[in-house]
N, C-alpha and C positions, 0 to 999 in steps of 0.2 A: 913400321911406317908412321905410327902416331907417336913414337918416342920423342922425336924432335919437338912436336907441338906440346907434349906434356912437359918437357924440359922448359920450353919457352914460357909456358904458363907458370911453372914453378919459379923461374927467375923473375917474372913480373910480379907474382905474389910476394916474393922476398923483397923485391925493390919497394913495393908499396908498403909493406910492414916497416921497412927502414925508414921510409919517408915520413911516416907518422911521427917519429921523433923530432922532425923539423917543424912541427906545429908548436908555436909558443904556448906555454902553460896557461897564460891569461886569455888565450884565444880558443881554448879547447871546448868551451860551451858553444861558441859560434861555429866552430868546426863540426861539432856534432850535429847541430841544427841543420847546417848546410849539407852535410853528408846525408842525413835522413831525408830531407826535402828532395835532394837529387835522386836518391834511390826510389822514392815514390814516383817521381816523374818519368825516370827512365824505365821503370818496370812497365808502365803503360806504353810508352813509346816503343820499347823493345818488343813487347808482344804484338803490337800493331804491325811493325816492320817485318817480323817473322811470319805472322799469320797471313799477311798479304803476299808472302814469298818474295819480298824484295831482297831480303838477305837470308842466308842460311849459315848455320854454325855446325859443320860436320863433326868437329872435335870440340867437345865441351864438357864441363862438369855437369853433374846432375842431369844427364841426358834423358832419363826417364821422367823427371819431374817437369822440365820446361825445354822448349825449343830455343830459348834465348841463351846468350852467353852470360853465365853467372858472373864470371870474372869482370866482364866489361860493364854490364848494366848495374851491378851491385857493389862494385868495389873500385875498379880503375877509374871510370868516369866520375863517380861521386868524390873520390879522393882528388882527382884532378880539379874538379869544381871547387873543392875546399881551398886548394892552393890559389886558384884563380881569384876567389873572393877575398881570401886573406891578404893577398899581396896586390889587390886592385889599387891602382893609383888615384884614389879619390880626389885629392887636392892638386892634381896635375892638370896640364892643358889637355884639350880634347884630343889632340894628335897622339899624346902619350897613351891615353885610354883606348884609342882605336888600335894602336900598335899592340897594346896588351891583349885585346880581343883577338886580333889577327895572329899574334904569335902563338897563343894557346890553341886556337882553332887549326892553324896551319900545321903545327907540330903533331897534333893528334890525328889530323887527316893524313898527313904523310906517313905516320907510323901505321895507321889502318890500311892504307894502300899497299905498303910493303908487306904487311902481314897477309893481306888478301892475295897478293901475287905470289908470295913464296911459301905459304903454309896452307894447311887445311882448316885453320881456325875460323876463317871467314870466307864465304863465297858470295859475291854479288850476283844477283839475278837481274832485277831491273834498277837496283840502287847503283849509284855512281859516287865518286869521290866528292863531287860538289854538293851532294845532298848532305854529306857529313859536314862539309866545310860550312854550309849554311845552317844546319840544324844545332851544331854544337854552340856557336855563339848565341842563338836564340835561347837555348837551354841555360847558358850562363847568365844571360840578361834576366830571364824569368826567375831563376833562383836568387839572383842578386836582388831583384824587386821584392820577392817574398821575404828574404832575409832583412832588408831595410824596413819593410812594413812591420814585421814581427818584433824587431828590436827598436822600433820607433825612431829610425834615423831619417832626417829630413831628406827631401829629394828622392822619393821612392822610385820614381820613373826616370830620373835623370841618368845619363850615361856617365 
């Protein structure tokens, strides 16, 4: 019964490891920083969401250690945030930046909804897709502000 979920997690982990090779060498310090900052933020947010019983992860790694999804909170979302920040269109028009936010957020939300519907990896209780769609760009923005502040990039709070 849980075999398909474990296979899906294996495929996702493999895809994530392969995607690391697409991080340019000159951007690895930035990528590492963004990855670690995202992990620290999603660790707290993930625990809050699970402890308030908004989301449940019936099939997960490290089931005895934590009720959160190790894959999502500590690997998938931080890696996605790395690519969001690295390929953010800083010098483009506002509409291009909004499309960047919307594309990343919508893609992640769509995948999460499909995973919730067809697998036992995620079960929504009082959480809905629009909370994901709103919280992910907020996380992206917060991480981007911290990244800009840390690396002393002008326009810390600008979109």
